C-alpha positions in Angstrom: -38.4 215.7 209.9 -40.5 215.8 212.9 -39.4 219.0 214.8 -39.6 218.3 218.5 -39.7 220.9 221.4 -39.0 219.3 224.7 -39.7 221.0 228.0 -38.2 219.9 231.3 -37.6 221.2 234.9 -34.1 222.5 235.2 -31.5 220.5 236.9 -30.3 217.7 234.5 -26.7 217.2 233.6 -25.6 217.7 230.0 -25.1 213.8 230.0 -28.6 213.4 231.0 -30.0 215.9 228.5 -27.8 214.2 225.7 -29.2 210.8 226.6 -32.8 212.1 226.6 -32.4 213.8 223.2 -30.8 210.6 221.7 -33.6 208.3 223.2 -36.3 210.6 221.8 -34.6 210.4 218.3 -34.3 206.7 218.4 -38.1 206.6 219.0 -38.6 209.0 216.1 -36.4 206.9 213.7 -38.2 203.6 214.8 -41.7 204.9 214.8 -41.6 207.3 211.8 -39.1 205.7 209.5 -37.2 208.9 208.9 -33.5 209.0 207.8 -31.0 209.1 210.8 -29.9 212.6 209.9 -33.4 214.0 210.0 -33.1 215.5 213.6 -34.6 218.6 214.7 -34.8 219.1 218.5 -34.9 221.9 220.9 -34.8 221.3 224.7 -35.8 224.0 227.0 -35.3 223.9 230.8 -37.7 225.7 233.2 -37.8 226.5 237.0 -39.9 224.1 238.8 -42.4 226.9 239.7 -42.9 227.6 235.9 -44.3 224.1 234.9 -47.5 222.5 235.9 -48.4 219.1 234.4 -51.2 217.4 236.1 -52.9 214.0 235.4 -56.0 215.1 233.7 -58.1 212.9 236.0 -56.3 209.7 235.2 -55.1 209.1 238.7 -51.4 209.2 238.8 -48.8 211.7 240.0 -45.9 213.3 238.2 -42.3 213.9 239.5 -39.6 216.5 238.9 -38.5 214.4 235.9 -41.5 215.3 233.8 -41.0 215.6 230.0 -43.2 217.3 227.7 -42.7 216.6 224.0 -44.4 218.8 221.5 -43.9 217.2 218.1 -44.7 218.9 214.7 -44.6 216.7 211.8 -46.1 215.8 208.4 -49.2 213.7 208.6 -48.6 210.1 210.1 -50.9 207.3 210.2 -52.4 206.4 213.5 -50.1 203.3 214.0 -47.0 205.4 213.6 -48.2 207.9 216.2 -49.2 205.1 218.7 -45.7 203.4 218.1 -43.9 206.7 218.8 -46.0 207.2 222.1 -45.0 203.8 223.2 -41.4 203.8 222.0 -40.6 207.2 223.5 -41.9 206.1 226.9 -40.0 202.9 226.7 -36.7 204.5 225.6 -36.9 207.3 228.2 -37.6 204.8 230.9 -34.8 202.5 229.9 -32.2 205.0 229.1 -33.1 207.9 231.5 -35.0 206.4 234.3 -38.1 208.4 233.6 -41.3 207.0 234.6 -44.0 206.6 232.0 -46.3 208.9 233.9 -43.7 211.7 233.6 -43.9 211.6 229.7 -46.5 213.8 227.9 -46.7 214.0 224.2 -48.6 216.4 222.0 -48.4 215.8 218.1 -49.4 218.5 215.7 -49.5 217.8 212.0 -49.0 220.2 209.2 -48.4 220.0 205.4 -45.6 220.1 203.0 -46.0 223.7 202.4 -45.5 224.5 206.0 -41.7 223.6 206.0 -38.8 225.5 204.8 -35.4 224.2 205.8 -33.3 226.8 204.3 -32.7 229.3 201.3 -36.3 230.6 201.5 -37.7 227.5 199.7 -40.3 225.0 200.5 -38.2 221.8 199.9 -40.9 219.3 200.1 -42.8 221.4 197.3 -39.7 222.0 195.2 -38.7 218.3 195.2 -35.3 218.9 196.9 -36.6 216.7 199.7 
């Protein structure tokens, strides 16, 4: 289950978007060890004039290929988070040609009682998951 919202500048083809989503999911599977069918992703495209991602004083530039990933997940150990940051950058670079300076990730944790997948029930609490 991580739930991933991805924001990009508009202009990518459907094939490029599919590859970006698949590469991101591969990083989730490898880093967080979730089942393959545990996939929740939304990609939103925005006009270039509607996005600003600067370098926070780290001394690099970003391009129009910038990708912002907002990940909501159950608590994860530090090593899994660091593995995800590394893997998602590696996979996006290898499969999509996106430079590592164009990938920004924000990870937010929440608890089991913060998820309902259907039927108005909290499946992590009811034991269904």
